[in-house]
N, C-alpha and C positions, 0 to 999 in steps of 0.2 A: 894447484896443478895447472899448467898452461894447456889450453885447448889446441888440438892439431890445426895446422894452418889449412885454410880452405883453398881450393884451386882458384886461380885467377879467373874472373868472369870473362867468358868468351875464349878462354884458352883451349887449345885443341887437346882432347883426351883420347886415349886409345881404348876402344871398347873392350870390356872384359869378356872374353869368349871361352873361358876355361870349361864352362858347362855346356857349350854348344854341341860337343860330341855326344854327351849324354842325351840331350834333347833329340838330336837327329836319330840316334840309335833307338830311342824309345819309339819314335814315329815309325821307323822302318820295321822294327820288330812287331809292332801292332799291325801294320799293314800286311806283313808276311803271315802272321798268325791267323788273320782272317781267312786265309785260304788253306789252313791246316786243320787237322782234328784237334780236339781239346788235349788229348794225351800227348800229341806231338808238340804242341805249343808249350805244354808244361815241361816236357823233356828239354826243349830249347832253353827255357828259363833256368832249369836246374843246371844244365851244362854251362851256361853263361855265369851262373852264380858260383859254380865250382872253380871256373877259370879266374873269376874276379877274386875269390878267396886265395887261390894260389899266388896270383900276381901281387896281392897286397902283402902276403907273408914274405914274398921275395923282396919287395921294395922296403919292407920294414926290417930286413936283414934277419928274419926268422928262418927262412930257407935260402941259405947262401948269401953271398954279398953282391949286390947289384953293381953293375958298371955305372960310371957317371952319366953316360948317355941314357941308359935304361932308367936311372933314378930321375932324370930330368923329364923324360917323356912317358914313363911307365904309368903314372897316375892318370894320364889322359886315356890310355887303353883301359884302365880299370873303370874310369867313368863311363866309357862306351859300353863295357860289359854290364855295368849296373843299369844303363839305359835299356839294354836288351832284356834284362831281368824284369824291369818295371813294365815295359810294353808287352812282353810275352805273357807275364803273369796276369796282368789285367785282362788281356784278351782271352787267355785260356779259361779264366773263371767264367766269363760270359759265354764262351763256347760250350762249356759244360752245362750251363742252364739252357742254351738254345737246343742242344742235342739231347734233351731229356728223353729217356727210353720210352716213356708212356706216350708222349706226343709223337715221337719219331715213328713208332709203330703205326699210329693212325695215319700219319702222312704217307708212309710206304704203302698202306692198304687203300689210300684214297677214300677214306671213310666219310660218310655223310654225318654231319654233326650240327648241333645248335651251339653257336659260339656267343659267349658274352664278351663284348669288346668295349674299349674306350678309344674313341677317335683321337689320333695324335697329329693329324695334318689335314689341310683342306683337300677335298676330293679333286683330282686332276684327271683330265681326259687322257686316255692312252694314245700314244703316237702310232700312226699307221693303221688305225682301225677304219676299214672301209666297208660300207654296206651294213644294213641293219642298225640297231641302236648303238650309240657310242658307249664304249667301255670306260668306266671310271676306275681309277686307281685310288684306293683309300688306305693309308697307313694307319694301323691301329695297334693297340696293346691288348693281348689276350688276357682275360680274367679267368675263364673256365670254359671247358668243353663238355657237352653232353652228347653221348653217342646214341645210336638208335635203340640199343638195348637198355638205355637208362643209366649207363655208367658215367660218372662225372669225374673229370680230370681238371684239377686246378693248376694252372701254370702261368706265371707272369712272363709271357713271351711276346715278341714282335711278329705281327702277321701283316700280310698285304692282301687286301680284299679287292677282288675283281667283280664289279657290279655293273649291271646294265639298267637297273630300275631307276627312273628319274628321281625317286625319293631320296637317293643317296647324294644327290648333287648339292643340296643346301646344308649339309652337316657341318658343324663347327668343332674344332678341337676341344676335347674334354667331354664330349657327348657320350653317355653310356647307352648301349643298345644291345639287342640280341639279334643275330642273323642266322639264317639257315643256309647251309651250303655244303660243298664238298672240298675236302682238303687236298692240297697238291704240294709237290716239292718246290722249294725256291731255287733260284739260279745259282746261289752261293756267292761267296765273296763279301757278305755282310752278316749282320746278326738277325736277319729275318728267318724265323723258324718254319713258317709254312705260308702257303698261298691259299686263300679261301675264295672259291668261286661262289658268290652269293646268288641264290636262285630267286629270292623275293625281296620285297621292301623291308627295311630294318624296323624293328619294334623298339621305339625309344623309351628310355627310362629316365624321366625327368628332364629338365632343361640343362644346357651346358653351363659352366661357371660364368659368373657375372663379368669377369674380366674378358673372357672370350666373346661374350655377347657384345660388350662394348667395342672390342676390336673388330668384330664382324660388322657392327653398325658403321664404323668409320670406313672400313674397306668397301662396304656396299655404297656408302655415300660418295666415295671417290669414283666408283664405277658409274653411278648416276650422273655425276658431274662430267664424265667423259662421254656420255651418250650422244651429245650433239656433234661430236667430232666424227670424222670418217672412221671406218672400221679399223684401218691400220693404226692410225694415231690414237684412237680411243682404246684400242687393246694394248698398245705399247706403253702408254703413260702410266697406268697402274703398275706395270712390271718394273719400270724405271724407279718408281717412288717406293713401293712397298713389296716388290717382288711378286705381285699378283698377275700371273699370266693366263688366268682362266679364260679371258676373252681375246687372247692374242690369236690372230688368224694363222692357220698352218703355214701359209706361204711366207709370212713374215718370220715365223719361227724357223723355217727352213733356211731363209736368207741369213738369219743371225748365226745359225749353225754352220752354214757354208763359209761364212766369213770369219768364223772363230770369235764372235763377239757375244756369245750367250752369257758371258759374265756380267754384261750390262743389266740383264734382267734378274740377277741374283743379288740380294741384299748382302753387303759385306762391309769392309772397313770404311769405304768412302761414305756410305750412307750414315754409319755410326758417327764418323767424324763430323759430318755436316750437322747432325742433330745435337750432339754433345757440344760442338763448337758454338752453335747458336745459343744454347742455354747458358754456356759459360760467358759468352759476350754479354747477354742480358744481365747475368749475375754480376759481372764486373761493372757494367754500366750502373747498376743499383748499389755499388759500393759494398758488395757482399764479401766477407772474408773467405779465406781458402777453404775452411771446413764447410761453411754454408754453401759455397759454390760447388764444392765436390759433392755434397749431399743432394743438391738440386740436379746436378748432372747425373748422379746415380739413379734418382727417381725417373728422370727422362730416359735413361738407358734401359731400365727395366720395362717401362711402358712401351718403348720402341721395340724391344725384343718380343713382347706379347703381341704387338700389332702386326709385325711382319712374320711371326711364327719362329720358334727357336730351332731353325735348321742348323746343321754343323757349321756352315760359313758364318751365320749370325752369331752363334755361340762363341766361335773363335774371335770374331771382331769385338764382341762384348767383353770377352775375357781380357783382351789387350787394352780395351778402353777402361776397364775397371782398374787395371794395373796403373795406367796413366793417371786416373783420378786419385788413386792412393798416393802416388808421388806428388800430385798437386796439393792434396790435403796435408801431407807431411812436410812439404817444402824441401824435398831432398834435391840437392844440386847435381847428384850423380845420375847417369843414365840408368834406366830401369832394366837394361839388358842383363845386368849381373844377376838379377832375381828372376827375370823372365824364364830362362831355360829351367830354373829350379822348379817352376810350377808346372812344367810340361808333363812329367810323369803322372802327377795327380790329375792333370787335365785328361790324359789318356784314360785314366781309371774312370773318370766321371762321364766322358762322352763315348768312348770305346769305338764308335763307328767312323769318326771323322777322318782317319787316315784312308779309308776305302771309298770316300765320297768323291766323285769327280769334281774338280775345282778346289779340293782341300788338300791337294798333294804338293803343296809348296810350304813346308813348315818354317822356312827361313825368312819369309817376308815379314810376318808380324814383329819378331824381335828386331829385324833390321830396321823397320819403321821406328821402333822405340829408340834405337841407337841414333838414328838420324833426325829424330824429332827435336824441336827446341825444348829448352829446359822449362818445365811447367811451373816450377816453384819459384825459382829465382832467389833473391835475398830481400829481406826487410831490414831497413836501416833506421836506426834511432840513436840520436846522440853520437853520431859518428861511428857507431859499431854496427856491423852487419851480422844478422842471424837469419837462419832459414825461415821462410814464410812467404807471404804475398808481397811482391815488389811494390814499393811506394816511391813517390817523388821525394828525393832527398839529395843533399850535396854529394853522397857517395854513390849515386847511381852511375852506371857505365856511360862512356861517351856515346853520343848519338850515332857515331859512325861504326860502332862495334856491332857484331851479330846479336849480342844479348840485348842491346838497346832496340834493335829493329824488331825482335820477336817478343820482347817483354810486354805484357798487357798494360803495365803502368808507365811505359815510356811515352815521351811526348809524341803526339800525332796518332796515338792508339786510342 
């Protein structure tokens, strides 16, 4: 049986955007559901599922005979409805956990509790706090609550801790602790179930994980290296490298916000591209194969995510980088955009809050970057026959003037 002909190297191809509607609909549905109640989001998912079922039955000629135009574009509408089902269902499931009646009653009563928490992000100073001790914002995961009368409520929820004690400042993600405080209602629009106003210093239970201790040591070393610099430059450099803005002066932060350049202090795709690209260049310089190079890049990608903390923008960039590494290892010549939107509903299910995070409201850029990026795999030629894999020097490599020759790691001059 003859193999299907491969597209010409460097030939222009049209991106496959048939699933783009599903991806965008899943993102919009998740964003909208974050501002709704759990039962309303579930009703939205059920309505979209019903419409998708009716539309599919009509397109399959089970309910009537569709017109040619409807048959041509109807499946796009069905895919959009399925995206709404995925986004609304995933968010509704988490909203039901967030609005658990036992915890919601304590939040409404502003009850005093002892909370068992696991820190999920570095403590950050609150903006606009003037006079008195600085207020720290600590994002944590709730393990259990103990009320004044001794009643214990176990619930895996997200909470935001407001603390003024200096002992909260040096906490690392993964640290388990107990804090005493009073519950309050969150502002809404995300999956935060409650706000805990801590009264005293936390009671620590063991050390944080070894990976977070190592990442904390590296971040502290970068801050020590920046100490000889002036305050503005010394506080800005860790933010540009690893997103650490703990020492950024308020005046500089206001200047970045006024000019709309706060994205420079948020780790995202450019940082991931630099790290993975550097490791890939070293792997190629050492004559590593595609699978070994992709494995080394994956290890570097995981370590970088731990170092800079898995915020939504970092998780998004790491996901797209992982898709690119999979394409590199498989040596696929086609762009990954065809499979990228297919992973977005599962991504909504795993992260859940990324559509509502400022700076994460552009879901079209990552797959667009995949469509426009150079082919990572290229072709491997042996005996005059080309097959997918790592590009090597051979008589059948593309001309030096072609785009594939300019971007291929194995081309002359690279």
